[in-house]
MOPAC internal coordinates of N, CA, C and O (Angstrom, degrees):
PM7 1SCF
backbone

  N    0.0000 0     0.00 0     0.00 0    0    0    0
  C    1.4499 1     0.00 0     0.00 0    1    0    0
  C    1.5361 1   112.33 1     0.00 0    2    1    0
  O    1.2310 1   118.72 1   137.76 1    3    2    1
  N    1.3673 1   120.05 1   -42.24 1    3    2    1
  C    1.4650 1   118.81 1   179.07 1    5    3    2
  C    1.5343 1   112.25 1   -65.10 1    6    5    3
  O    1.2310 1   120.20 1   151.56 1    7    6    5
  N    1.3495 1   117.22 1   -28.44 1    7    6    5
  C    1.4660 1   119.31 1   178.19 1    9    7    6
  C    1.5200 1   110.93 1   -66.41 1   10    9    7
  O    1.2310 1   120.91 1   140.65 1   11   10    9
  N    1.3332 1   115.86 1   -39.35 1   11   10    9
  C    1.4626 1   120.11 1   178.84 1   13   11   10
  C    1.5263 1   110.46 1   -62.99 1   14   13   11
  O    1.2310 1   120.04 1   137.88 1   15   14   13
  N    1.3161 1   117.53 1   -42.12 1   15   14   13
  C    1.4650 1   121.24 1   179.41 1   17   15   14
  C    1.5239 1   110.23 1   -66.07 1   18   17   15
  O    1.2310 1   120.24 1   139.96 1   19   18   17
  N    1.3086 1   117.15 1   -40.04 1   19   18   17
  C    1.4610 1   121.08 1   179.45 1   21   19   18
  C    1.5366 1   110.88 1   -66.35 1   22   21   19
  O    1.2310 1   120.34 1   137.51 1   23   22   21
  N    1.3288 1   116.96 1   -42.49 1   23   22   21
  C    1.4657 1   120.84 1   178.08 1   25   23   22
  C    1.5234 1   110.18 1   -64.88 1   26   25   23
  O    1.2310 1   120.64 1   137.01 1   27   26   25
  N    1.3305 1   116.38 1   -42.99 1   27   26   25
  C    1.4602 1   121.09 1   179.15 1   29   27   26
  C    1.5235 1   110.82 1   -62.03 1   30   29   27
  O    1.2310 1   120.10 1   136.71 1   31   30   29
  N    1.3124 1   117.41 1   -43.29 1   31   30   29
  C    1.4596 1   121.64 1   178.02 1   33   31   30
  C    1.5280 1   111.08 1   -63.80 1   34   33   31
  O    1.2310 1   120.55 1   138.45 1   35   34   33
  N    1.3215 1   116.55 1   -41.55 1   35   34   33
  C    1.4653 1   120.70 1   178.80 1   37   35   34
  C    1.5189 1   112.27 1   -63.31 1   38   37   35
  O    1.2310 1   120.42 1   136.68 1   39   38   37
  N    1.3207 1   116.81 1   -43.32 1   39   38   37
  C    1.4613 1   120.73 1   178.16 1   41   39   38
  C    1.5175 1   110.31 1   -64.43 1   42   41   39
  O    1.2310 1   120.17 1   139.80 1   43   42   41
  N    1.3310 1   117.28 1   -40.20 1   43   42   41
  C    1.4630 1   121.01 1   178.89 1   45   43   42
  C    1.5234 1   111.14 1   -62.42 1   46   45   43
  O    1.2310 1   120.28 1   135.99 1   47   46   45
  N    1.3137 1   117.07 1   -44.01 1   47   46   45
  C    1.4663 1   120.79 1   179.58 1   49   47   46
  C    1.5286 1   110.66 1   -64.31 1   50   49   47
  O    1.2310 1   120.26 1   137.90 1   51   50   49
  N    1.3181 1   117.10 1   -42.10 1   51   50   49
  C    1.4684 1   120.42 1   179.34 1   53   51   50
  C    1.5204 1   110.58 1   -63.86 1   54   53   51
  O    1.2310 1   119.96 1   136.13 1   55   54   53
  N    1.3362 1   117.68 1   -43.87 1   55   54   53
  C    1.4628 1   120.49 1   179.10 1   57   55   54
  C    1.5260 1   111.64 1   -65.35 1   58   57   55
  O    1.2310 1   119.99 1   143.02 1   59   58   57
  N    1.3350 1   117.62 1   -36.98 1   59   58   57
  C    1.4660 1   120.28 1   176.36 1   61   59   58
  C    1.5260 1   110.39 1   -65.26 1   62   61   59
  O    1.2310 1   120.57 1   139.99 1   63   62   61
  N    1.3302 1   116.51 1   -40.01 1   63   62   61
  C    1.4617 1   120.02 1   177.74 1   65   63   62
  C    1.5290 1   110.91 1   -61.72 1   66   65   63
  O    1.2310 1   120.63 1   133.60 1   67   66   65
  N    1.3361 1   116.39 1   -46.40 1   67   66   65
  C    1.4652 1   119.62 1   178.14 1   69   67   66
  C    1.5208 1   111.78 1   -63.21 1   70   69   67
  O    1.2310 1   120.29 1   142.41 1   71   70   69
  N    1.3195 1   117.05 1   -37.59 1   71   70   69
  C    1.4591 1   120.79 1   178.67 1   73   71   70
  C    1.5219 1   110.88 1   -61.99 1   74   73   71
  O    1.2310 1   120.43 1   132.30 1   75   74   73
  N    1.3186 1   116.78 1   -47.70 1   75   74   73
  C    1.4664 1   120.96 1   179.09 1   77   75   74
  C    1.5287 1   110.33 1   -65.86 1   78   77   75
  O    1.2310 1   120.36 1   138.76 1   79   78   77
  N    1.3256 1   116.92 1   -41.24 1   79   78   77
  C    1.4638 1   120.27 1  -179.21 1   81   79   78
  C    1.5267 1   110.99 1   -62.38 1   82   81   79
  O    1.2310 1   120.30 1   137.74 1   83   82   81
  N    1.3322 1   117.04 1   -42.26 1   83   82   81
  C    1.4618 1   119.05 1  -179.42 1   85   83   82
  C    1.5246 1   111.94 1   -73.61 1   86   85   83
  O    1.2310 1   119.55 1   149.58 1   87   86   85
  N    1.3262 1   118.46 1   -30.42 1   87   86   85
  C    1.4649 1   119.73 1   175.32 1   89   87   86
  C    1.5233 1   110.48 1   -66.59 1   90   89   87
  O    1.2310 1   120.36 1   135.01 1   91   90   89
  N    1.3197 1   116.92 1   -44.99 1   91   90   89
  C    1.4671 1   120.52 1   178.58 1   93   91   90
  C    1.5281 1   109.87 1   -64.98 1   94   93   91
  O    1.2310 1   120.49 1   137.05 1   95   94   93
  N    1.3334 1   116.68 1   -42.95 1   95   94   93
  C    1.4644 1   120.44 1   179.09 1   97   95   94
  C    1.5253 1   110.78 1   -62.92 1   98   97   95
  O    1.2310 1   120.19 1   143.07 1   99   98   97
  N    1.3155 1   117.24 1   -36.93 1   99   98   97
  C    1.4501 1   120.29 1   178.49 1  101   99   98
  C    1.5147 1   111.88 1   -66.08 1  102  101   99
  O    1.2310 1   120.41 1   139.07 1  103  102  101
  N    1.3248 1   116.83 1   -40.93 1  103  102  101
  C    1.4655 1   120.09 1   178.56 1  105  103  102
  C    1.5237 1   111.36 1   -66.81 1  106  105  103
  O    1.2310 1   120.29 1   145.67 1  107  106  105
  N    1.3178 1   117.05 1   -34.33 1  107  106  105
  C    1.4697 1   121.20 1  -178.71 1  109  107  106
  C    1.5270 1   113.05 1   -94.04 1  110  109  107
  O    1.2310 1   120.41 1  -175.10 1  111  110  109
  N    1.3179 1   116.81 1     4.90 1  111  110  109
  C    1.4723 1   124.08 1  -178.44 1  113  111  110
  C    1.5278 1   111.80 1    59.98 1  114  113  111
  O    1.2310 1   120.76 1  -142.93 1  115  114  113
  N    1.3111 1   116.15 1    37.07 1  115  114  113
  C    1.4607 1   121.28 1   179.16 1  117  115  114
  C    1.5266 1   112.14 1  -110.58 1  118  117  115
  O    1.2310 1   119.75 1  -157.77 1  119  118  117
  N    1.3233 1   118.08 1    22.23 1  119  118  117
  C    1.4591 1   120.66 1  -176.42 1  121  119  118
  C    1.5254 1   111.44 1   -65.76 1  122  121  119
  O    1.2310 1   119.91 1   133.11 1  123  122  121
  N    1.3191 1   117.77 1   -46.89 1  123  122  121
  C    1.4678 1   120.25 1  -178.69 1  125  123  122
  C    1.5331 1   111.39 1   -64.85 1  126  125  123
  O    1.2310 1   118.83 1   134.67 1  127  126  125
  N    1.3503 1   119.84 1   -45.33 1  127  126  125
  C    1.4692 1   117.51 1   175.20 1  129  127  126
  C    1.5325 1   112.98 1   -61.83 1  130  129  127
  O    1.2310 1   119.96 1   145.57 1  131  130  129
  N    1.3403 1   117.67 1   -34.43 1  131  130  129
  C    1.4671 1   119.80 1   178.30 1  133  131  130
  C    1.5233 1   110.86 1   -66.92 1  134  133  131
  O    1.2310 1   120.06 1   136.12 1  135  134  133
  N    1.3215 1   117.50 1   -43.88 1  135  134  133
  C    1.4702 1   120.56 1   178.26 1  137  135  134
  C    1.5245 1   110.14 1   -62.41 1  138  137  135
  O    1.2310 1   120.44 1   136.39 1  139  138  137
  N    1.3306 1   116.76 1   -43.61 1  139  138  137
  C    1.4660 1   120.67 1   178.32 1  141  139  138
  C    1.5285 1   110.57 1   -60.98 1  142  141  139
  O    1.2310 1   120.45 1   136.09 1  143  142  141
  N    1.3286 1   116.74 1   -43.91 1  143  142  141
  C    1.4588 1   120.60 1   179.43 1  145  143  142
  C    1.5284 1   110.69 1   -61.92 1  146  145  143
  O    1.2310 1   120.48 1   135.38 1  147  146  145
  N    1.3286 1   116.69 1   -44.62 1  147  146  145
  C    1.4671 1   119.35 1   179.80 1  149  147  146
  C    1.5273 1   111.78 1   -65.51 1  150  149  147
  O    1.2310 1   120.18 1   141.80 1  151  150  149
  N    1.3290 1   117.27 1   -38.20 1  151  150  149
  C    1.4699 1   119.72 1   178.12 1  153  151  150
  C    1.5232 1   111.49 1   -66.23 1  154  153  151
  O    1.2310 1   119.99 1   137.15 1  155  154  153
  N    1.3321 1   117.61 1   -42.85 1  155  154  153
  C    1.4683 1   119.28 1   179.89 1  157  155  154
  C    1.5171 1   111.74 1   -71.27 1  158  157  155
  O    1.2310 1   120.27 1   154.36 1  159  158  157
  N    1.3216 1   117.09 1   -25.64 1  159  158  157
  C    1.4647 1   119.41 1   179.09 1  161  159  158
  C    1.5298 1   112.05 1   -81.90 1  162  161  159
  O    1.2310 1   119.95 1   161.78 1  163  162  161
  N    1.3242 1   117.71 1   -18.22 1  163  162  161
  C    1.4715 1   119.66 1  -176.86 1  165  163  162
  C    1.5299 1   111.32 1  -118.52 1  166  165  163
  O    1.2310 1   120.04 1    99.55 1  167  166  165
  N    1.3102 1   117.53 1   -80.45 1  167  166  165
  C    1.4647 1   121.82 1  -171.44 1  169  167  166
  C    1.5241 1   113.23 1   -72.32 1  170  169  167
  O    1.2310 1   120.05 1   144.13 1  171  170  169
  N    1.3098 1   117.50 1   -35.87 1  171  170  169
  C    1.4583 1   121.25 1  -177.96 1  173  171  170
  C    1.5260 1   111.98 1  -101.18 1  174  173  171
  O    1.2310 1   120.77 1  -150.58 1  175  174  173
  N    1.3146 1   116.14 1    29.42 1  175  174  173
  C    1.4593 1   121.03 1  -175.08 1  177  175  174
  C    1.5316 1   111.77 1   -63.09 1  178  177  175
  O    1.2310 1   120.05 1   136.69 1  179  178  177
  N    1.3259 1   117.51 1   -43.31 1  179  178  177
  C    1.4738 1   119.82 1  -179.46 1  181  179  178
  C    1.5254 1   110.76 1   -65.50 1  182  181  179
  O    1.2310 1   120.66 1   138.01 1  183  182  181
  N    1.3391 1   116.35 1   -41.99 1  183  182  181
  C    1.4591 1   119.40 1   179.31 1  185  183  182
  C    1.5285 1   110.31 1   -64.90 1  186  185  183
  O    1.2310 1   120.24 1   137.21 1  187  186  185
  N    1.3504 1   117.14 1   -42.79 1  187  186  185
  C    1.4618 1   121.10 1  -178.73 1  189  187  186
  C    1.5303 1   111.11 1   -65.01 1  190  189  187
  O    1.2310 1   120.79 1   144.56 1  191  190  189
  N    1.3221 1   116.09 1   -35.44 1  191  190  189
  C    1.4662 1   119.02 1   178.20 1  193  191  190
  C    1.5219 1   110.76 1   -70.43 1  194  193  191
  O    1.2310 1   120.32 1   143.08 1  195  194  193
  N    1.3241 1   116.99 1   -36.92 1  195  194  193
  C    1.4632 1   119.99 1  -179.82 1  197  195  194
  C    1.5235 1   111.76 1   -74.31 1  198  197  195
  O    1.2310 1   120.26 1   148.98 1  199  198  197
  N    1.3205 1   117.11 1   -31.02 1  199  198  197
  C    1.4650 1   121.88 1  -178.34 1  201  199  198
  C    1.5333 1   109.61 1  -123.42 1  202  201  199
  O    1.2310 1   121.23 1  -122.32 1  203  202  201
  N    1.3079 1   115.25 1    57.68 1  203  202  201
  C    1.4638 1   120.51 1  -173.42 1  205  203  202
  C    1.5324 1   112.43 1   -60.63 1  206  205  203
  O    1.2310 1   120.08 1   136.41 1  207  206  205
  N    1.3070 1   117.46 1   -43.59 1  207  206  205
  C    1.4633 1   120.71 1  -178.86 1  209  207  206
  C    1.5251 1   111.06 1   -62.71 1  210  209  207
  O    1.2310 1   120.53 1   134.85 1  211  210  209
  N    1.3275 1   116.60 1   -45.15 1  211  210  209
  C    1.4634 1   120.91 1   179.46 1  213  211  210
  C    1.5291 1   110.98 1   -65.27 1  214  213  211
  O    1.2310 1   120.26 1   137.95 1  215  214  213
  N    1.3305 1   117.11 1   -42.05 1  215  214  213
  C    1.4673 1   120.84 1  -179.63 1  217  215  214
  C    1.5287 1   110.80 1   -62.39 1  218  217  215
  O    1.2310 1   120.10 1   136.93 1  219  218  217
  N    1.3179 1   117.41 1   -43.07 1  219  218  217
  C    1.4639 1   120.60 1   178.47 1  221  219  218
  C    1.5294 1   111.38 1   -69.82 1  222  221  219
  O    1.2310 1   120.22 1   144.44 1  223  222  221
  N    1.3298 1   117.18 1   -35.56 1  223  222  221
  C    1.4660 1   120.24 1   178.39 1  225  223  222
  C    1.5293 1   110.27 1   -64.58 1  226  225  223
  O    1.2310 1   120.40 1   139.21 1  227  226  225
  N    1.3189 1   116.85 1   -40.79 1  227  226  225
  C    1.4689 1   120.06 1   177.75 1  229  227  226
  C    1.5197 1   110.11 1   -64.32 1  230  229  227
  O    1.2310 1   120.09 1   136.15 1  231  230  229
  N    1.3223 1   117.43 1   -43.85 1  231  230  229
  C    1.4629 1   120.92 1   179.29 1  233  231  230
  C    1.5271 1   111.08 1   -61.87 1  234  233  231
  O    1.2310 1   120.46 1   134.96 1  235  234  233
  N    1.3283 1   116.73 1   -45.04 1  235  234  233
  C    1.4642 1   119.98 1   179.51 1  237  235  234
  C    1.5273 1   111.33 1   -66.61 1  238  237  235
  O    1.2310 1   119.79 1   145.45 1  239  238  237
  N    1.3234 1   118.01 1   -34.55 1  239  238  237
  C    1.4683 1   120.84 1   176.92 1  241  239  238
  C    1.5234 1   110.77 1   -65.37 1  242  241  239
  O    1.2310 1   120.34 1   138.87 1  243  242  241
  N    1.3263 1   116.96 1   -41.13 1  243  242  241
  C    1.4681 1   120.43 1   177.66 1  245  243  242
  C    1.5313 1   110.75 1   -63.74 1  246  245  243
  O    1.2310 1   120.48 1   138.07 1  247  246  245
  N    1.3209 1   116.69 1   -41.93 1  247  246  245
  C    1.4604 1   120.39 1   178.72 1  249  247  246
  C    1.5370 1   110.14 1   -67.33 1  250  249  247
  O    1.2310 1   120.21 1   141.66 1  251  250  249
  N    1.3282 1   117.20 1   -38.34 1  251  250  249
  C    1.4747 1   120.36 1   178.26 1  253  251  250
  C    1.5203 1   110.62 1   -63.81 1  254  253  251
  O    1.2310 1   120.10 1   139.21 1  255  254  253
  N    1.3377 1   117.41 1   -40.79 1  255  254  253
  C    1.4719 1   119.14 1   177.34 1  257  255  254
  C    1.5221 1   111.03 1   -63.57 1  258  257  255
  O    1.2310 1   120.15 1   144.30 1  259  258  257
  N    1.3208 1   117.32 1   -35.70 1  259  258  257
  C    1.4597 1   120.67 1   176.71 1  261  259  258
  C    1.5234 1   110.81 1   -64.90 1  262  261  259
  O    1.2310 1   120.32 1   136.52 1  263  262  261
  N    1.3097 1   117.00 1   -43.48 1  263  262  261
  C    1.4651 1   120.86 1   179.40 1  265  263  262
  C    1.5320 1   110.44 1   -64.55 1  266  265  263
  O    1.2310 1   120.35 1   141.15 1  267  266  265
  N    1.3255 1   116.94 1   -38.85 1  267  266  265
  C    1.4686 1   119.77 1   176.54 1  269  267  266
  C    1.5217 1   110.19 1   -62.15 1  270  269  267
  O    1.2310 1   120.04 1   139.62 1  271  270  269
  N    1.3309 1   117.52 1   -40.38 1  271  270  269
  C    1.4747 1   119.48 1   178.41 1  273  271  270
  C    1.5257 1   110.85 1   -66.44 1  274  273  271
  O    1.2310 1   119.80 1   145.74 1  275  274  273
  N    1.3390 1   117.99 1   -34.26 1  275  274  273
  C    1.4699 1   120.80 1   175.70 1  277  275  274
  C    1.5246 1   110.01 1   -63.07 1  278  277  275
  O    1.2310 1   120.62 1   134.25 1  279  278  277
  N    1.3314 1   116.42 1   -45.75 1  279  278  277
  C    1.4662 1   120.41 1  -178.52 1  281  279  278
  C    1.5233 1   110.99 1   -64.73 1  282  281  279
  O    1.2310 1   120.13 1   140.97 1  283  282  281
  N    1.3335 1   117.35 1   -39.03 1  283  282  281
  C    1.4624 1   120.69 1   177.47 1  285  283  282
  C    1.5323 1   110.37 1   -63.57 1  286  285  283
  O    1.2310 1   120.54 1   136.84 1  287  286  285
  N    1.3329 1   116.57 1   -43.16 1  287  286  285
  C    1.4643 1   119.72 1   178.70 1  289  287  286
  C    1.5184 1   111.50 1   -65.18 1  290  289  287
  O    1.2310 1   120.21 1   141.98 1  291  290  289
  N    1.3291 1   117.20 1   -38.02 1  291  290  289
  C    1.4597 1   120.92 1   177.31 1  293  291  290
  C    1.5242 1   110.56 1   -63.81 1  294  293  291
  O    1.2310 1   120.43 1   136.35 1  295  294  293
  N    1.3298 1   116.78 1   -43.65 1  295  294  293
  C    1.4618 1   120.64 1   178.35 1  297  295  294
  C    1.5282 1   110.61 1   -61.60 1  298  297  295
  O    1.2310 1   120.47 1   136.79 1  299  298  297
  N    1.3174 1   116.71 1   -43.21 1  299  298  297
  C    1.4610 1   121.51 1   179.76 1  301  299  298
  C    1.5282 1   111.19 1   -64.92 1  302  301  299
  O    1.2310 1   120.02 1   139.10 1  303  302  301
  N    1.3313 1   117.56 1   -40.90 1  303  302  301
  C    1.4695 1   121.02 1   179.12 1  305  303  302
  C    1.5269 1   111.15 1   -66.19 1  306  305  303
  O    1.2310 1   120.37 1   139.48 1  307  306  305
  N    1.3240 1   116.89 1   -40.52 1  307  306  305
  C    1.4686 1   119.93 1   177.97 1  309  307  306
  C    1.5182 1   111.20 1   -65.58 1  310  309  307
  O    1.2310 1   120.14 1   140.43 1  311  310  309
  N    1.3246 1   117.33 1   -39.57 1  311  310  309
  C    1.4563 1   120.95 1   178.20 1  313  311  310
  C    1.5331 1   110.62 1   -64.76 1  314  313  311
  O    1.2310 1   120.41 1   136.68 1  315  314  313
  N    1.3399 1   116.82 1   -43.32 1  315  314  313
  C    1.4657 1   120.06 1   178.18 1  317  315  314
  C    1.5223 1   111.42 1   -64.49 1  318  317  315
  O    1.2310 1   120.41 1   141.04 1  319  318  317
  N    1.3161 1   116.81 1   -38.96 1  319  318  317
  C    1.4651 1   120.76 1   178.90 1  321  319  318
  C    1.5285 1   111.03 1   -65.20 1  322  321  319
  O    1.2310 1   120.84 1   137.92 1  323  322  321
  N    1.3252 1   115.99 1   -42.08 1  323  322  321
  C    1.4618 1   120.35 1   178.48 1  325  323  322
  C    1.5277 1   110.51 1   -65.04 1  326  325  323
  O    1.2310 1   120.01 1   139.64 1  327  326  325
  N    1.3327 1   117.59 1   -40.36 1  327  326  325
  C    1.4644 1   121.48 1   178.49 1  329  327  326
  C    1.5266 1   110.75 1   -64.19 1  330  329  327
  O    1.2310 1   120.47 1   136.01 1  331  330  329
  N    1.3338 1   116.70 1   -43.99 1  331  330  329
  C    1.4642 1   120.89 1   179.61 1  333  331  330
  C    1.5201 1   110.88 1   -63.07 1  334  333  331
  O    1.2310 1   120.13 1   137.63 1  335  334  333
  N    1.3295 1   117.35 1   -42.37 1  335  334  333
  C    1.4558 1   120.79 1   179.30 1  337  335  334
  C    1.5255 1   110.83 1   -64.36 1  338  337  335
  O    1.2310 1   119.99 1   137.96 1  339  338  337
  N    1.3230 1   117.62 1   -42.04 1  339  338  337
  C    1.4643 1   121.41 1   178.29 1  341  339  338
  C    1.5219 1   110.65 1   -63.55 1  342  341  339
  O    1.2310 1   120.66 1   137.60 1  343  342  341
  N    1.3337 1   116.35 1   -42.40 1  343  342  341
  C    1.4594 1   120.55 1   179.36 1  345  343  342
  C    1.5265 1   111.09 1   -63.94 1  346  345  343
  O    1.2310 1   120.07 1   138.80 1  347  346  345
  N    1.3403 1   117.47 1   -41.20 1  347  346  345
  C    1.4664 1   120.86 1   178.04 1  349  347  346
  C    1.5273 1   111.03 1   -63.21 1  350  349  347
  O    1.2310 1   120.47 1   137.85 1  351  350  349
  N    1.3322 1   116.70 1   -42.15 1  351  350  349
  C    1.4628 1   119.98 1   178.63 1  353  351  350
  C    1.5259 1   110.82 1   -63.95 1  354  353  351
  O    1.2310 1   120.08 1   139.66 1  355  354  353
  N    1.3289 1   117.46 1   -40.34 1  355  354  353
  C    1.4555 1   121.22 1   179.25 1  357  355  354
  C    1.5287 1   110.80 1   -65.70 1  358  357  355
  O    1.2310 1   120.25 1   138.40 1  359  358  357
  N    1.3189 1   117.12 1   -41.60 1  359  358  357
  C    1.4703 1   120.42 1   179.64 1  361  359  358
  C    1.5269 1   110.47 1   -65.11 1  362  361  359
  O    1.2310 1   120.40 1   137.18 1  363  362  361
  N    1.3236 1   116.85 1   -42.82 1  363  362  361
  C    1.4671 1   118.77 1   179.04 1  365  363  362
  C    1.5341 1   110.88 1   -65.42 1  366  365  363
  O    1.2310 1   119.83 1   144.84 1  367  366  365
  N    1.3343 1   117.92 1   -35.16 1  367  366  365
  C    1.4540 1   121.07 1   176.03 1  369  367  366
  C    1.5321 1   110.87 1   -64.89 1  370  369  367
  O    1.2310 1   120.95 1   137.83 1  371  370  369
  N    1.3415 1   115.78 1   -42.17 1  371  370  369
  C    1.4609 1   119.74 1   178.92 1  373  371  370
  C    1.5320 1   111.64 1   -64.94 1  374  373  371
  O    1.2310 1   120.58 1   142.07 1  375  374  373
  N    1.3242 1   116.50 1   -37.93 1  375  374  373
  C    1.4721 1   120.20 1   177.88 1  377  375  374
  C    1.5266 1   109.79 1   -65.36 1  378  377  375
  O    1.2310 1   119.96 1   135.59 1  379  378  377
  N    1.3266 1   117.69 1   -44.41 1  379  378  377
  C    1.4717 1   120.72 1   178.61 1  381  379  378
  C    1.5212 1   110.66 1   -62.39 1  382  381  379
  O    1.2310 1   120.06 1   140.10 1  383  382  381
  N    1.3204 1   117.48 1   -39.90 1  383  382  381
  C    1.4660 1   120.87 1   179.04 1  385  383  382
  C    1.5274 1   111.12 1   -66.50 1  386  385  383
  O    1.2310 1   120.33 1   140.48 1  387  386  385
  N    1.3466 1   116.97 1   -39.52 1  387  386  385
  C    1.4673 1   119.97 1   178.28 1  389  387  386
  C    1.5213 1   110.59 1   -66.08 1  390  389  387
  O    1.2310 1   119.94 1   143.43 1  391  390  389
  N    1.3165 1   117.71 1   -36.57 1  391  390  389
  C    1.4776 1   120.49 1   177.50 1  393  391  390
  C    1.5273 1   110.57 1   -66.34 1  394  393  391
  O    1.2310 1   120.78 1   141.05 1  395  394  393
  N    1.3373 1   116.11 1   -38.95 1  395  394  393
  C    1.4725 1   119.18 1   177.64 1  397  395  394
  C    1.5227 1   111.34 1   -62.41 1  398  397  395
  O    1.2310 1   120.64 1   143.48 1  399  398  397
  N    1.3322 1   116.38 1   -36.52 1  399  398  397
  C    1.4628 1   120.74 1  -179.69 1  401  399  398
  C    1.5225 1   112.49 1   -80.62 1  402  401  399
  O    1.2310 1   120.19 1   171.84 1  403  402  401
  N    1.3275 1   117.25 1    -8.16 1  403  402  401
  C    1.4569 1   121.27 1   179.75 1  405  403  402
  C    1.5202 1   113.91 1    80.81 1  406  405  403
  O    1.2310 1   120.10 1  -157.69 1  407  406  405
  N    1.3131 1   117.42 1    22.31 1  407  406  405
  C    1.4623 1   121.52 1   178.86 1  409  407  406
  C    1.5243 1   108.35 1   -84.09 1  410  409  407
  O    1.2310 1   119.45 1   -54.66 1  411  410  409
  N    1.3417 1   118.66 1   125.34 1  411  410  409
  C    1.4647 1   120.03 1   178.95 1  413  411  410
  C    1.5390 1   110.16 1   -69.00 1  414  413  411
  O    1.2310 1   121.01 1   -45.04 1  415  414  413
  N    1.3183 1   115.68 1   134.96 1  415  414  413
  C    1.4590 1   120.24 1  -175.06 1  417  415  414
  C    1.5235 1   112.82 1   -72.16 1  418  417  415
  O    1.2310 1   119.64 1   162.93 1  419  418  417
  N    1.3326 1   118.28 1   -17.07 1  419  418  417
  C    1.4543 1   118.95 1   178.57 1  421  419  418
  C    1.5287 1   112.13 1   -81.18 1  422  421  419
  O    1.2310 1   119.80 1   176.06 1  423  422  421
  N    1.3381 1   118.00 1    -3.94 1  423  422  421
  C    1.4684 1   121.21 1   178.12 1  425  423  422
  C    1.5244 1   112.47 1  -104.83 1  426  425  423
  O    1.2310 1   120.09 1  -171.07 1  427  426  425
  N    1.3455 1   117.43 1     8.93 1  427  426  425
  C    1.4606 1   120.87 1  -179.73 1  429  427  426
  C    1.5276 1   109.55 1  -130.27 1  430  429  427
  O    1.2310 1   121.44 1   -17.41 1  431  430  429
  N    1.3149 1   114.85 1   162.59 1  431  430  429
  C    1.4715 1   121.24 1   174.94 1  433  431  430
  C    1.5291 1   108.25 1  -146.11 1  434  433  431
  O    1.2310 1   121.04 1   -10.81 1  435  434  433
  N    1.3247 1   115.62 1   169.19 1  435  434  433
  C    1.4582 1   121.55 1   177.84 1  437  435  434
  C    1.5198 1   108.83 1  -108.47 1  438  437  435
  O    1.2310 1   120.62 1   -44.75 1  439  438  437
  N    1.3296 1   116.42 1   135.25 1  439  438  437
  C    1.4606 1   119.19 1   177.81 1  441  439  438
  C    1.5307 1   109.81 1   -85.96 1  442  441  439
  O    1.2310 1   120.43 1     6.71 1  443  442  441
  N    1.3373 1   116.78 1  -173.29 1  443  442  441
  C    1.4664 1   121.21 1  -176.09 1  445  443  442
  C    1.5200 1   113.36 1   -64.94 1  446  445  443
  O    1.2310 1   120.24 1   153.68 1  447  446  445
  N    1.3201 1   117.16 1   -26.32 1  447  446  445
  C    1.4660 1   119.47 1  -179.44 1  449  447  446
  C    1.5169 1   112.44 1   -89.79 1  450  449  447
  O    1.2310 1   119.99 1  -179.43 1  451  450  449
  N    1.3483 1   117.61 1     0.57 1  451  450  449
  C    1.4604 1   121.26 1   177.31 1  453  451  450
  C    1.5066 1   113.61 1    89.06 1  454  453  451
  O    1.2310 1   119.79 1  -164.15 1  455  454  453
  N    1.3279 1   118.01 1    15.85 1  455  454  453
  C    1.4523 1   121.10 1  -179.95 1  457  455  454
  C    1.5296 1   109.54 1   -95.43 1  458  457  455
  O    1.2310 1   120.85 1   -42.82 1  459  458  457
  N    1.3291 1   115.98 1   137.18 1  459  458  457
  C    1.4564 1   121.25 1  -179.74 1  461  459  458
  C    1.5255 1   109.62 1   -79.56 1  462  461  459
  O    1.2310 1   121.05 1   -48.77 1  463  462  461
  N    1.3466 1   115.60 1   131.23 1  463  462  461
  C    1.4618 1   122.01 1  -178.96 1  465  463  462
  C    1.5229 1   109.89 1  -133.83 1  466  465  463
  O    1.2310 1   121.27 1   -26.61 1  467  466  465
  N    1.3537 1   115.18 1   153.39 1  467  466  465
  C    1.4614 1   120.22 1   175.13 1  469  467  466
  C    1.5245 1   109.49 1   -71.68 1  470  469  467
  O    1.2310 1   121.04 1   -34.03 1  471  470  469
  N    1.3424 1   115.62 1   145.97 1  471  470  469
  C    1.4560 1   119.95 1  -177.81 1  473  471  470
  C    1.5249 1   112.89 1   -65.43 1  474  473  471
  O    1.2310 1   119.77 1   131.22 1  475  474  473
  N    1.3047 1   118.05 1   -48.78 1  475  474  473
  C    1.4608 1   120.65 1  -172.52 1  477  475  474
  C    1.5140 1   113.86 1   -74.45 1  478  477  475
  O    1.2310 1   120.03 1   134.90 1  479  478  477
  N    1.3223 1   117.54 1   -45.10 1  479  478  477
  C    1.4620 1   121.05 1  -173.38 1  481  479  478
  C    1.5265 1   113.88 1   -99.44 1  482  481  479
  O    1.2310 1   120.00 1   166.67 1  483  482  481
  N    1.2881 1   117.60 1   -13.33 1  483  482  481
  C    1.4571 1   123.80 1  -178.78 1  485  483  482
  C    1.5405 1   112.14 1    62.55 1  486  485  483
  O    1.2310 1   120.78 1  -158.19 1  487  486  485
  N    1.3382 1   116.10 1    21.81 1  487  486  485
  C    1.4645 1   120.85 1   176.40 1  489  487  486
  C    1.5150 1   109.50 1   -81.80 1  490  489  487
  O    1.2310 1   121.35 1   -28.39 1  491  490  489
  N    1.3223 1   115.03 1   151.61 1  491  490  489
  C    1.4421 1   120.99 1   179.29 1  493  491  490
  C    1.5263 1   110.54 1   -71.60 1  494  493  491
  O    1.2310 1   121.01 1   -40.47 1  495  494  493
  N    1.3200 1   115.68 1   139.53 1  495  494  493
  C    1.4693 1   121.18 1   176.05 1  497  495  494
  C    1.5213 1   106.28 1   -86.72 1  498  497  495
  O    1.2310 1   120.80 1   -66.46 1  499  498  497
  N    1.3223 1   116.08 1   113.54 1  499  498  497
  C    1.4742 1   119.08 1  -178.69 1  501  499  498
  C    1.4732 1   111.34 1   -98.77 1  502  501  499
  O    1.2310 1   120.10 1   180.00 1  503  502  501

């Protein structure tokens, strides 16, 4: 009976480890390299040992593709952040200009492109 409890506990710990490993890999987009690593370490062990250079090259290529996707996402996030900051600056400039002209802010709105328009006529505030 104690052996069954020990085996059950061991299986539970291993499954929890795999669960955490796959969650972290999913967040870091490393799921495919992790699956490949686990397959070469277990089921494809003989093939990986016979073709060690190729197996490592495939693993490094998968990791390199992941890093490229990280860099692309970083570039996209920086571009979106820069666009949002520019749009906020433009909107604040338009609000200051409308205040200088004496236009009440409750009679205007901003459209999807960030341009200030009158509520009733939908004309651009110049």
